[in-house]
C-alpha positions in Angstrom: 5.5 17.0 -41.8 5.1 15.3 -38.1 5.5 17.4 -35.1 8.5 16.8 -32.9 5.8 16.0 -30.5 4.6 12.9 -32.2 5.9 9.6 -31.5 7.2 7.1 -34.1 5.4 4.0 -34.7 7.9 2.1 -33.2 8.6 4.8 -30.4 4.8 4.4 -29.3 5.2 0.9 -29.2 8.0 1.4 -26.7 6.5 3.6 -24.4 3.3 1.2 -24.3 4.7 -1.9 -23.7 7.5 -0.6 -21.0 11.0 -1.9 -20.2 11.0 -5.6 -19.3 10.1 -7.3 -16.5 13.8 -8.7 -16.0 16.5 -6.1 -15.8 18.7 -5.6 -19.2 22.6 -5.7 -19.7 21.7 -1.3 -20.0 21.0 -1.3 -16.8 22.7 0.2 -13.9 21.9 0.7 -9.7 18.9 3.1 -10.0 18.9 6.1 -7.8 19.0 6.1 -4.3 16.6 8.0 -3.4 13.7 6.7 -1.4 11.1 8.6 -3.2 10.6 7.0 -6.4 9.8 3.4 -5.0 7.5 5.3 -2.7 5.5 7.3 -5.4 5.4 3.5 -7.3 4.4 1.6 -4.5 1.4 4.5 -3.1 0.5 3.8 -7.3 0.6 0.2 -6.1 -1.5 0.3 -3.1 -4.6 1.9 -5.0 -4.8 -1.2 -6.9 -7.7 -3.6 -5.9 -6.7 -6.5 -3.7 -3.3 -5.5 -3.2 -3.3 -5.4 0.7 -3.1 -9.2 0.1 0.3 -8.8 -1.6 3.2 -9.7 0.6 6.2 -7.6 -1.2 9.3 -9.0 -1.4 13.1 -8.2 -3.4 13.0 -4.6 -4.5 15.4 -3.7 -6.9 15.5 0.2 -9.1 17.9 0.7 -11.8 18.6 2.9 -14.6 18.7 3.1 -18.3 19.2 5.4 -21.0 15.5 4.8 -22.5 13.4 4.1 -19.6 15.0 6.5 -16.8 14.9 4.8 -13.0 12.7 1.3 -13.0 11.6 0.2 -10.0 10.8 -3.5 -9.4 9.9 -5.9 -6.3 8.4 -9.2 -6.0 5.2 -10.3 -4.3 3.4 -13.4 -3.0 -0.8 -13.5 -2.9 -1.7 -14.2 0.4 1.6 -15.5 1.1 1.4 -18.4 -1.3 4.1 -18.8 -3.7 3.5 -19.9 -7.1 7.2 -21.4 -7.1 9.2 -21.5 -9.8 7.2 -19.0 -11.6 7.6 -15.1 -9.9 4.9 -12.7 -9.1 6.8 -9.3 -10.2 5.6 -5.2 -9.7 7.6 -3.0 -11.9 6.4 1.2 -12.9 9.2 3.8 -14.9 8.4 7.2 -15.1 6.6 8.4 -18.2 7.9 11.4 -20.4 4.7 13.1 -19.6 5.0 12.3 -15.3 2.7 9.6 -15.2 3.8 6.4 -13.2 2.0 3.0 -14.9 2.2 -0.1 -12.5 2.8 -3.1 -14.4 1.2 -6.1 -12.7 2.8 -10.1 -13.8 1.2 -12.7 -12.6 3.1 -16.6 -12.8 6.6 -15.5 -14.9 9.3 -17.7 -15.5 11.8 -14.9 -14.5 14.7 -14.9 -11.9 14.1 -13.6 -8.7 15.4 -10.1 -7.7 18.6 -10.3 -5.5 
């Protein structure tokens, strides 16, 4: 018998995959507090070469599956890859950690 702490294969795959780069239809505006976004940005700034990233539009949303999700479009050394975009994304996992996804050259609409 599996314990309540164990994840099913599907739950584990979801946890490792994370939310989509593009906000989903089930997402609504996230927390108005800047604390979550600041925590996410602090994690980004620990990455090598992040000082060369110029951050653009930022969006915090919330959904039942992932909780608050922070997304921000960015350029590297002010260089655009248009029409493709670079996007950073973070969310808080159940264990309290905040992963950082760095997606370069993605075919996603820009954040508003």
